[in-house]
Steps between C-alpha positions, in 0.01 A plus 500: 500500500184724465511826302242772593423781262409825665353776296664845567316701239224758456306618195685751280250771564519460874877487478509834323317660794685310778835594347434871515659551847833393354471806272620692807845385403478704180370800697797466731738493206350834376515661842860397553604626160319835560670532846835477326436689175173694542210498260669659199649174349162329544316787319755496222440127449121534500508469128531135550136497587404616154313210334738481203790448738333324787310227306794363300735520806239324717422233234874426444554496880224257559621265238855528658342443846343174396813374311709576808260287711526214245873508438589535869278198584663300219845599621439454876316164456709381201202457273467503122303774323230244423398501864401870479181642369449868425167678427235746587182448710245719330237460779719684746723682248800331652815383318668193639804271496406154630740224599324169411677279749559527879834658608659565836361801686843675501512492120132603475559800732805603311315491167204673651701791631752543226295737281455736794879501557597543133231734376398675822763513769813525288378799291368659825847459659657648190269795525618550857867497385451761224182684566341394173121537505447279200674213679295571809172488299602169328610343819182605689279380214651156502515482877130558498459245210650242742247549792320171403835323521555643851152374588581147388833492697312615811238232454769227513729660749453212754562227251839318540765597237541138384126446436386448152297785360295491175381824348131520479389480141213748530509679832751727683710265713601142500458152623738373776578125524581374843649153535392317807647183652 
């Protein structure tokens, strides 16, 4: 039995650019909200962009984003906390959660997408239900914060769901281990 490791990663700086088209999801969220409720709730929530509000909300949200990655990977792959590594890559100004062992692709995908669901899509859907511009802004912000995660999922879309995937320790993406024979 031979195991082949395939690198599905790109440098963080390049990933930040390559992921930008996924930002159209956030734009679509705003347009849908405004089609339903107009621009007034968005204008009323514009205070969220003030640095004394935006920066603490964004910092707390990014920490939550990385913790959601880590805890979802732990849960989905039944891993102990010791198999997770959290940190910040200063060179690219990118926070990260890193699973230190290979896990099944389905568990990896779940953990990769969960912050977008919890912090982006759920608040956005809540904003659609009640017309709250603050919820919209929060949901759009954290949908946009997940564009790199969407890029990673796109990069491994053709990989079998039972393949083993190891988070890349320094780059955006992962290694995929294919077992032959």
